[in-house]
PyMOL Python script that loads the backbone (N, CA, C, O; Angstrom):
from pymol import cmd

cmd.read_pdbstr("""\
ATOM      1  N   MET A   1     -15.250  -7.959   0.276  1.00  0.00           N
ATOM      2  CA  MET A   1     -14.401  -9.103   1.037  1.00  0.00           C
ATOM      3  C   MET A   1     -13.013  -8.249   1.852  1.00  0.00           C
ATOM      4  O   MET A   1     -12.021  -7.737   1.335  1.00  0.00           O
ATOM      5  N   LEU A   2     -13.393  -8.340   3.225  1.00  0.00           N
ATOM      6  CA  LEU A   2     -12.056  -7.844   4.004  1.00  0.00           C
ATOM      7  C   LEU A   2     -10.618  -8.658   3.980  1.00  0.00           C
ATOM      8  O   LEU A   2     -10.722  -9.884   3.945  1.00  0.00           O
ATOM      9  N   ARG A   3      -9.683  -8.264   3.990  1.00  0.00           N
ATOM     10  CA  ARG A   3      -8.439  -8.705   4.398  1.00  0.00           C
ATOM     11  C   ARG A   3      -7.663  -8.259   5.519  1.00  0.00           C
ATOM     12  O   ARG A   3      -7.179  -7.136   5.377  1.00  0.00           O
ATOM     13  N   ASN A   4      -7.448  -8.783   6.472  1.00  0.00           N
ATOM     14  CA  ASN A   4      -6.323  -8.130   7.259  1.00  0.00           C
ATOM     15  C   ASN A   4      -4.948  -8.204   6.867  1.00  0.00           C
ATOM     16  O   ASN A   4      -4.342  -9.241   6.599  1.00  0.00           O
ATOM     17  N   LEU A   5      -4.448  -6.920   6.850  1.00  0.00           N
ATOM     18  CA  LEU A   5      -2.724  -6.695   6.612  1.00  0.00           C
ATOM     19  C   LEU A   5      -2.462  -6.019   8.029  1.00  0.00           C
ATOM     20  O   LEU A   5      -3.268  -5.751   8.919  1.00  0.00           O
ATOM     21  N   ILE A   6      -1.144  -5.835   7.967  1.00  0.00           N
ATOM     22  CA  ILE A   6      -0.274  -5.704   9.338  1.00  0.00           C
ATOM     23  C   ILE A   6       0.208  -3.912   8.580  1.00  0.00           C
ATOM     24  O   ILE A   6       0.816  -3.630   7.548  1.00  0.00           O
ATOM     25  N   LEU A   7      -0.494  -2.907   9.820  1.00  0.00           N
ATOM     26  CA  LEU A   7       0.139  -1.745   9.509  1.00  0.00           C
ATOM     27  C   LEU A   7       1.285  -1.562  10.508  1.00  0.00           C
ATOM     28  O   LEU A   7       1.136  -1.583  11.730  1.00  0.00           O
ATOM     29  N   GLU A   8       2.475  -1.377   9.845  1.00  0.00           N
ATOM     30  CA  GLU A   8       3.768  -0.508  10.301  1.00  0.00           C
ATOM     31  C   GLU A   8       3.561   1.027  10.828  1.00  0.00           C
ATOM     32  O   GLU A   8       3.052   1.925  10.159  1.00  0.00           O
ATOM     33  N   TYR A   9       3.936   1.116  11.832  1.00  0.00           N
ATOM     34  CA  TYR A   9       3.674   2.806  11.558  1.00  0.00           C
ATOM     35  C   TYR A   9       4.636   3.239  13.125  1.00  0.00           C
ATOM     36  O   TYR A   9       4.902   2.636  14.165  1.00  0.00           O
ATOM     37  N   TRP A  10       4.916   4.547  12.591  1.00  0.00           N
ATOM     38  CA  TRP A  10       5.686   5.093  13.616  1.00  0.00           C
ATOM     39  C   TRP A  10       5.634   6.802  13.727  1.00  0.00           C
ATOM     40  O   TRP A  10       4.838   7.402  13.005  1.00  0.00           O
ATOM     41  N   MET A  11       6.355   7.414  14.494  1.00  0.00           N
ATOM     42  CA  MET A  11       6.045   8.875  14.498  1.00  0.00           C
ATOM     43  C   MET A  11       7.169   9.495  13.954  1.00  0.00           C
ATOM     44  O   MET A  11       8.300   9.085  14.213  1.00  0.00           O
ATOM     45  N   ASP A  12       6.930  10.583  13.121  1.00  0.00           N
ATOM     46  CA  ASP A  12       7.964  11.420  12.677  1.00  0.00           C
ATOM     47  C   ASP A  12       7.559  13.018  12.779  1.00  0.00           C
ATOM     48  O   ASP A  12       6.559  13.431  12.191  1.00  0.00           O
ATOM     49  N   GLU A  13       8.319  13.806  13.490  1.00  0.00           N
ATOM     50  CA  GLU A  13       7.891  15.335  13.705  1.00  0.00           C
ATOM     51  C   GLU A  13       6.540  15.200  13.888  1.00  0.00           C
ATOM     52  O   GLU A  13       5.768  15.889  13.221  1.00  0.00           O
ATOM     53  N   GLY A  14       5.979  14.083  15.032  1.00  0.00           N
ATOM     54  CA  GLY A  14       4.228  14.737  15.384  1.00  0.00           C
ATOM     55  C   GLY A  14       3.494  13.934  14.095  1.00  0.00           C
ATOM     56  O   GLY A  14       2.298  14.188  14.240  1.00  0.00           O
ATOM     57  N   TRP A  15       3.615  13.288  13.189  1.00  0.00           N
ATOM     58  CA  TRP A  15       3.021  12.869  12.565  1.00  0.00           C
ATOM     59  C   TRP A  15       2.669  11.252  12.340  1.00  0.00           C
ATOM     60  O   TRP A  15       3.556  10.770  11.635  1.00  0.00           O
ATOM     61  N   TYR A  16       1.876  10.464  12.629  1.00  0.00           N
ATOM     62  CA  TYR A  16       1.816   9.303  12.362  1.00  0.00           C
ATOM     63  C   TYR A  16       2.043   8.641  10.906  1.00  0.00           C
ATOM     64  O   TYR A  16       1.296   8.931   9.972  1.00  0.00           O
ATOM     65  N   VAL A  17       3.119   7.734  10.768  1.00  0.00           N
ATOM     66  CA  VAL A  17       3.466   7.707   9.429  1.00  0.00           C
ATOM     67  C   VAL A  17       3.727   5.910   9.480  1.00  0.00           C
ATOM     68  O   VAL A  17       4.330   5.450  10.450  1.00  0.00           O
ATOM     69  N   GLY A  18       3.273   5.065   8.477  1.00  0.00           N
ATOM     70  CA  GLY A  18       3.120   3.880   8.187  1.00  0.00           C
ATOM     71  C   GLY A  18       3.058   3.509   6.678  1.00  0.00           C
ATOM     72  O   GLY A  18       2.777   4.193   5.694  1.00  0.00           O
ATOM     73  N   ARG A  19       3.445   2.086   6.828  1.00  0.00           N
ATOM     74  CA  ARG A  19       3.147   1.516   5.730  1.00  0.00           C
ATOM     75  C   ARG A  19       2.423   0.149   5.750  1.00  0.00           C
ATOM     76  O   ARG A  19       2.421  -0.289   6.900  1.00  0.00           O
ATOM     77  N   LEU A  20       1.727  -0.785   4.757  1.00  0.00           N
ATOM     78  CA  LEU A  20       1.310  -2.203   4.920  1.00  0.00           C
ATOM     79  C   LEU A  20       2.434  -2.993   4.785  1.00  0.00           C
ATOM     80  O   LEU A  20       3.170  -2.918   3.802  1.00  0.00           O
ATOM     81  N   ARG A  21       2.615  -3.755   5.725  1.00  0.00           N
ATOM     82  CA  ARG A  21       4.276  -4.761   5.812  1.00  0.00           C
ATOM     83  C   ARG A  21       3.817  -5.550   4.420  1.00  0.00           C
ATOM     84  O   ARG A  21       4.727  -5.572   3.591  1.00  0.00           O
ATOM     85  N   GLU A  22       2.472  -6.264   3.961  1.00  0.00           N
ATOM     86  CA  GLU A  22       2.321  -7.153   2.800  1.00  0.00           C
ATOM     87  C   GLU A  22       2.428  -6.526   1.327  1.00  0.00           C
ATOM     88  O   GLU A  22       2.553  -7.197   0.303  1.00  0.00           O
ATOM     89  N   VAL A  23       2.367  -5.276   1.383  1.00  0.00           N
ATOM     90  CA  VAL A  23       2.198  -4.667   0.017  1.00  0.00           C
ATOM     91  C   VAL A  23       3.224  -3.791  -0.088  1.00  0.00           C
ATOM     92  O   VAL A  23       3.045  -2.797   0.616  1.00  0.00           O
ATOM     93  N   PRO A  24       4.056  -3.791  -0.598  1.00  0.00           N
ATOM     94  CA  PRO A  24       5.431  -2.801  -1.052  1.00  0.00           C
ATOM     95  C   PRO A  24       4.606  -1.617  -1.472  1.00  0.00           C
ATOM     96  O   PRO A  24       3.569  -1.693  -2.132  1.00  0.00           O
ATOM     97  N   GLY A  25       5.271  -0.307  -0.941  1.00  0.00           N
ATOM     98  CA  GLY A  25       4.989   0.947  -1.872  1.00  0.00           C
ATOM     99  C   GLY A  25       3.414   1.664  -1.388  1.00  0.00           C
ATOM    100  O   GLY A  25       2.938   2.650  -1.952  1.00  0.00           O
ATOM    101  N   VAL A  26       2.683   0.853  -0.108  1.00  0.00           N
ATOM    102  CA  VAL A  26       1.491   1.264   0.356  1.00  0.00           C
ATOM    103  C   VAL A  26       2.092   2.127   1.604  1.00  0.00           C
ATOM    104  O   VAL A  26       2.147   1.561   2.696  1.00  0.00           O
ATOM    105  N   PHE A  27       2.662   3.823   1.456  1.00  0.00           N
ATOM    106  CA  PHE A  27       2.833   4.320   2.568  1.00  0.00           C
ATOM    107  C   PHE A  27       1.785   5.496   2.586  1.00  0.00           C
ATOM    108  O   PHE A  27       1.247   5.931   1.568  1.00  0.00           O
ATOM    109  N   SER A  28       1.516   6.045   4.105  1.00  0.00           N
ATOM    110  CA  SER A  28       0.819   7.012   4.092  1.00  0.00           C
ATOM    111  C   SER A  28       1.141   7.679   5.555  1.00  0.00           C
ATOM    112  O   SER A  28       1.965   7.166   6.312  1.00  0.00           O
ATOM    113  N   GLN A  29       0.290   9.077   5.939  1.00  0.00           N
ATOM    114  CA  GLN A  29       0.516   9.484   7.121  1.00  0.00           C
ATOM    115  C   GLN A  29      -0.816  10.089   7.261  1.00  0.00           C
ATOM    116  O   GLN A  29      -1.749  10.184   6.464  1.00  0.00           O
ATOM    117  N   GLY A  30      -0.621  10.592   8.853  1.00  0.00           N
ATOM    118  CA  GLY A  30      -2.041  11.179   9.591  1.00  0.00           C
ATOM    119  C   GLY A  30      -1.572  12.139  10.511  1.00  0.00           C
ATOM    120  O   GLY A  30      -0.351  12.206  10.658  1.00  0.00           O
ATOM    121  N   GLU A  31      -2.175  12.768  11.051  1.00  0.00           N
ATOM    122  CA  GLU A  31      -2.090  13.570  12.382  1.00  0.00           C
ATOM    123  C   GLU A  31      -2.547  12.984  13.361  1.00  0.00           C
ATOM    124  O   GLU A  31      -2.450  13.428  14.505  1.00  0.00           O
ATOM    125  N   THR A  32      -3.277  11.587  12.970  1.00  0.00           N
ATOM    126  CA  THR A  32      -3.771  10.641  14.181  1.00  0.00           C
ATOM    127  C   THR A  32      -3.478   9.365  13.622  1.00  0.00           C
ATOM    128  O   THR A  32      -3.133   9.141  12.462  1.00  0.00           O
ATOM    129  N   LEU A  33      -3.653   8.496  14.601  1.00  0.00           N
ATOM    130  CA  LEU A  33      -3.369   7.249  14.115  1.00  0.00           C
ATOM    131  C   LEU A  33      -5.018   6.882  13.461  1.00  0.00           C
ATOM    132  O   LEU A  33      -4.943   6.225  12.423  1.00  0.00           O
ATOM    133  N   GLY A  34      -6.231   7.153  13.837  1.00  0.00           N
ATOM    134  CA  GLY A  34      -6.975   7.018  12.412  1.00  0.00           C
ATOM    135  C   GLY A  34      -7.215   7.448  11.647  1.00  0.00           C
ATOM    136  O   GLY A  34      -7.838   6.796  10.809  1.00  0.00           O
ATOM    137  N   GLN A  35      -6.865   8.976  11.362  1.00  0.00           N
ATOM    138  CA  GLN A  35      -6.171   9.488  10.016  1.00  0.00           C
ATOM    139  C   GLN A  35      -5.242   8.495   9.637  1.00  0.00           C
ATOM    140  O   GLN A  35      -5.679   7.806   8.715  1.00  0.00           O
ATOM    141  N   LEU A  36      -4.279   8.225   9.967  1.00  0.00           N
ATOM    142  CA  LEU A  36      -3.156   7.079   9.480  1.00  0.00           C
ATOM    143  C   LEU A  36      -4.253   5.931   8.829  1.00  0.00           C
ATOM    144  O   LEU A  36      -4.248   5.795   7.606  1.00  0.00           O
ATOM    145  N   GLU A  37      -5.027   5.250   9.511  1.00  0.00           N
ATOM    146  CA  GLU A  37      -5.454   4.247   8.765  1.00  0.00           C
ATOM    147  C   GLU A  37      -6.532   4.357   7.980  1.00  0.00           C
ATOM    148  O   GLU A  37      -6.923   3.482   7.208  1.00  0.00           O
ATOM    149  N   ASP A  38      -6.981   5.311   8.138  1.00  0.00           N
ATOM    150  CA  ASP A  38      -7.952   5.791   6.999  1.00  0.00           C
ATOM    151  C   ASP A  38      -7.253   6.307   5.899  1.00  0.00           C
ATOM    152  O   ASP A  38      -7.736   6.125   4.781  1.00  0.00           O
ATOM    153  N   ASN A  39      -6.172   6.937   6.027  1.00  0.00           N
ATOM    154  CA  ASN A  39      -5.273   7.108   4.921  1.00  0.00           C
ATOM    155  C   ASN A  39      -4.587   6.435   4.241  1.00  0.00           C
ATOM    156  O   ASN A  39      -4.139   6.772   3.144  1.00  0.00           O
ATOM    157  N   ILE A  40      -4.398   5.326   4.832  1.00  0.00           N
ATOM    158  CA  ILE A  40      -3.612   3.868   4.140  1.00  0.00           C
ATOM    159  C   ILE A  40      -4.619   3.091   3.590  1.00  0.00           C
ATOM    160  O   ILE A  40      -4.282   2.390   2.636  1.00  0.00           O
ATOM    161  N   ARG A  41      -5.774   3.042   3.957  1.00  0.00           N
ATOM    162  CA  ARG A  41      -6.751   2.308   3.402  1.00  0.00           C
ATOM    163  C   ARG A  41      -7.001   2.821   2.173  1.00  0.00           C
ATOM    164  O   ARG A  41      -7.019   1.975   1.278  1.00  0.00           O
ATOM    165  N   GLU A  42      -7.271   4.334   1.737  1.00  0.00           N
ATOM    166  CA  GLU A  42      -7.418   4.982   0.626  1.00  0.00           C
ATOM    167  C   GLU A  42      -6.252   4.665  -0.379  1.00  0.00           C
ATOM    168  O   GLU A  42      -6.499   4.504  -1.574  1.00  0.00           O
ATOM    169  N   ALA A  43      -4.771   4.565   0.207  1.00  0.00           N
ATOM    170  CA  ALA A  43      -3.487   4.535  -0.624  1.00  0.00           C
ATOM    171  C   ALA A  43      -3.895   3.107  -1.192  1.00  0.00           C
ATOM    172  O   ALA A  43      -4.194   3.011  -2.382  1.00  0.00           O
ATOM    173  N   TYR A  44      -3.907   2.191  -0.503  1.00  0.00           N
ATOM    174  CA  TYR A  44      -4.243   0.881  -0.915  1.00  0.00           C
ATOM    175  C   TYR A  44      -5.208   0.807  -2.121  1.00  0.00           C
ATOM    176  O   TYR A  44      -4.868   0.284  -3.183  1.00  0.00           O
ATOM    177  N   LYS A  45      -6.638   1.447  -1.876  1.00  0.00           N
ATOM    178  CA  LYS A  45      -7.421   1.433  -2.679  1.00  0.00           C
ATOM    179  C   LYS A  45      -7.221   1.695  -3.948  1.00  0.00           C
ATOM    180  O   LYS A  45      -7.519   0.916  -4.854  1.00  0.00           O
ATOM    181  N   LEU A  46      -6.594   3.041  -4.132  1.00  0.00           N
ATOM    182  CA  LEU A  46      -6.010   4.195  -4.909  1.00  0.00           C
ATOM    183  C   LEU A  46      -4.769   2.701  -5.816  1.00  0.00           C
ATOM    184  O   LEU A  46      -4.860   2.452  -7.018  1.00  0.00           O
ATOM    185  N   MET A  47      -4.113   2.221  -5.196  1.00  0.00           N
ATOM    186  CA  MET A  47      -2.967   1.325  -5.760  1.00  0.00           C
ATOM    187  C   MET A  47      -3.745   0.184  -6.218  1.00  0.00           C
ATOM    188  O   MET A  47      -3.025  -0.466  -6.977  1.00  0.00           O
ATOM    189  N   LYS A  48      -5.192  -0.491  -6.066  1.00  0.00           N
ATOM    190  CA  LYS A  48      -5.270  -1.611  -6.658  1.00  0.00           C
ATOM    191  C   LYS A  48      -6.114  -0.952  -7.577  1.00  0.00           C
ATOM    192  O   LYS A  48      -6.307  -1.723  -8.517  1.00  0.00           O
ATOM    193  N   GLU A  49      -6.743   0.182  -7.753  1.00  0.00           N
ATOM    194  CA  GLU A  49      -7.635   0.703  -9.085  1.00  0.00           C
ATOM    195  C   GLU A  49      -6.464   0.805  -9.744  1.00  0.00           C
ATOM    196  O   GLU A  49      -6.480   0.158 -10.791  1.00  0.00           O
ATOM    197  N   GLU A  50      -5.478   1.359  -9.535  1.00  0.00           N
ATOM    198  CA  GLU A  50      -4.245   1.404 -10.856  1.00  0.00           C
ATOM    199  C   GLU A  50      -3.655   0.088 -11.329  1.00  0.00           C
ATOM    200  O   GLU A  50      -3.406  -0.135 -12.514  1.00  0.00           O
ATOM    201  N   ASP A  51      -3.488  -0.594 -10.545  1.00  0.00           N
ATOM    202  CA  ASP A  51      -2.899  -2.037 -10.794  1.00  0.00           C
ATOM    203  C   ASP A  51      -4.073  -2.604 -11.964  1.00  0.00           C
ATOM    204  O   ASP A  51      -3.756  -2.890 -13.119  1.00  0.00           O
ATOM    205  N   ALA A  52      -5.235  -2.685 -11.516  1.00  0.00           N
ATOM    206  CA  ALA A  52      -6.340  -3.147 -12.366  1.00  0.00           C
ATOM    207  C   ALA A  52      -6.286  -2.248 -13.735  1.00  0.00           C
ATOM    208  O   ALA A  52      -6.264  -2.942 -14.751  1.00  0.00           O
ATOM    209  N   SER A  53      -6.270  -1.394 -13.865  1.00  0.00           N
ATOM    210  CA  SER A  53      -6.412  -0.400 -14.750  1.00  0.00           C
ATOM    211  C   SER A  53      -4.890  -0.832 -15.820  1.00  0.00           C
ATOM    212  O   SER A  53      -5.109  -0.916 -17.028  1.00  0.00           O
ATOM    213  N   ILE A  54      -3.675  -1.042 -15.404  1.00  0.00           N
ATOM    214  CA  ILE A  54      -2.522  -1.390 -16.402  1.00  0.00           C
ATOM    215  C   ILE A  54      -3.010  -2.884 -16.674  1.00  0.00           C
ATOM    216  O   ILE A  54      -2.893  -3.112 -17.878  1.00  0.00           O
ATOM    217  N   TYR A  55      -3.506  -3.959 -15.994  1.00  0.00           N
ATOM    218  CA  TYR A  55      -3.669  -5.266 -16.353  1.00  0.00           C
ATOM    219  C   TYR A  55      -4.749  -4.918 -17.609  1.00  0.00           C
ATOM    220  O   TYR A  55      -4.426  -5.573 -18.600  1.00  0.00           O
ATOM    221  N   HIS A  56      -5.627  -4.297 -17.787  1.00  0.00           N
ATOM    222  CA  HIS A  56      -6.793  -4.047 -18.803  1.00  0.00           C
ATOM    223  C   HIS A  56      -5.811  -3.475 -19.809  1.00  0.00           C
ATOM    224  O   HIS A  56      -6.505  -3.531 -20.824  1.00  0.00           O
ATOM    225  N   THR A  57      -4.672  -2.971 -20.185  1.00  0.00           N
ATOM    226  CA  THR A  57      -3.975  -2.705 -21.072  1.00  0.00           C
ATOM    227  C   THR A  57      -3.485  -3.428 -22.277  1.00  0.00           C
ATOM    228  O   THR A  57      -3.124  -2.953 -23.354  1.00  0.00           O
ATOM    229  N   GLY A  58      -3.549  -4.853 -21.830  1.00  0.00           N
ATOM    230  CA  GLY A  58      -2.768  -5.701 -22.680  1.00  0.00           C
ATOM    231  C   GLY A  58      -1.426  -6.198 -22.075  1.00  0.00           C
ATOM    232  O   GLY A  58      -0.689  -6.950 -22.714  1.00  0.00           O
ATOM    233  N   THR A  59      -1.209  -5.877 -21.164  1.00  0.00           N
ATOM    234  CA  THR A  59       0.098  -6.145 -20.136  1.00  0.00           C
ATOM    235  C   THR A  59       0.783  -7.745 -20.303  1.00  0.00           C
ATOM    236  O   THR A  59       0.132  -8.607 -19.713  1.00  0.00           O
ATOM    237  N   ILE A  60       1.497  -8.026 -20.729  1.00  0.00           N
ATOM    238  CA  ILE A  60       1.843  -9.421 -20.611  1.00  0.00           C
ATOM    239  C   ILE A  60       3.017  -9.441 -19.741  1.00  0.00           C
ATOM    240  O   ILE A  60       3.882  -8.577 -19.598  1.00  0.00           O
ATOM    241  N   THR A  61       2.828 -11.151 -18.912  1.00  0.00           N
ATOM    242  CA  THR A  61       4.039 -11.188 -17.825  1.00  0.00           C
ATOM    243  C   THR A  61       4.527 -12.310 -18.363  1.00  0.00           C
ATOM    244  O   THR A  61       3.919 -12.998 -19.182  1.00  0.00           O
ATOM    245  N   LYS A  62       5.823 -12.577 -17.854  1.00  0.00           N
ATOM    246  CA  LYS A  62       6.580 -13.730 -17.610  1.00  0.00           C
ATOM    247  C   LYS A  62       7.534 -14.142 -16.708  1.00  0.00           C
ATOM    248  O   LYS A  62       8.542 -13.436 -16.718  1.00  0.00           O
ATOM    249  N   GLU A  63       7.538 -15.055 -15.938  1.00  0.00           N
ATOM    250  CA  GLU A  63       8.429 -15.441 -14.922  1.00  0.00           C
ATOM    251  C   GLU A  63       9.568 -15.453 -15.238  1.00  0.00           C
ATOM    252  O   GLU A  63       9.829 -16.051 -16.282  1.00  0.00           O
ATOM    253  N   ILE A  64      10.343 -15.008 -14.712  1.00  0.00           N
ATOM    254  CA  ILE A  64      12.123 -15.088 -14.838  1.00  0.00           C
ATOM    255  C   ILE A  64      12.940 -15.439 -13.887  1.00  0.00           C
ATOM    256  O   ILE A  64      12.459 -15.235 -12.772  1.00  0.00           O
ATOM    257  N   ALA A  65      14.247 -15.999 -13.888  1.00  0.00           N
ATOM    258  CA  ALA A  65      14.930 -16.389 -12.842  1.00  0.00           C
ATOM    259  C   ALA A  65      15.879 -15.212 -12.407  1.00  0.00           C
ATOM    260  O   ALA A  65      16.548 -14.780 -13.346  1.00  0.00           O
ATOM    261  N   VAL A  66      16.070 -14.654 -11.309  1.00  0.00           N
ATOM    262  CA  VAL A  66      17.130 -14.000 -10.900  1.00  0.00           C
ATOM    263  C   VAL A  66      17.553 -14.438  -9.882  1.00  0.00           C
ATOM    264  O   VAL A  66      16.864 -14.943  -8.996  1.00  0.00           O
ATOM    265  N   GLU A  67      19.128 -14.259  -9.871  1.00  0.00           N
ATOM    266  CA  GLU A  67      20.144 -14.468  -8.589  1.00  0.00           C
ATOM    267  C   GLU A  67      19.697 -13.864  -7.228  1.00  0.00           C
ATOM    268  O   GLU A  67      19.209 -12.740  -7.338  1.00  0.00           O
ATOM    269  N   VAL A  68      19.752 -14.306  -6.125  1.00  0.00           N
ATOM    270  CA  VAL A  68      19.439 -13.384  -4.980  1.00  0.00           C
ATOM    271  C   VAL A  68      20.643 -14.070  -3.837  1.00  0.00           C
ATOM    272  O   VAL A  68      20.755 -13.603  -2.704  1.00  0.00           O
TER     273      VAL A  68
END
""", "prot")
cmd.dss("prot")
cmd.show_as("cartoon", "prot")
cmd.util.cbc("prot")
cmd.orient("prot")
């Protein structure tokens, strides 16, 4: 299944650096915009695999209220 996400990117010392707006913590970089896109896809894939393994280890969740 494909899902469209927003890639926000900028230049930093000659590198394309970016993050996925909808997925906190997924950042990457590349020498070209194409490399950044490939790398950010790989970073997202690795994050999803890590999340899946965490939930299979008996993780329990609970919704709590916090003041914002």
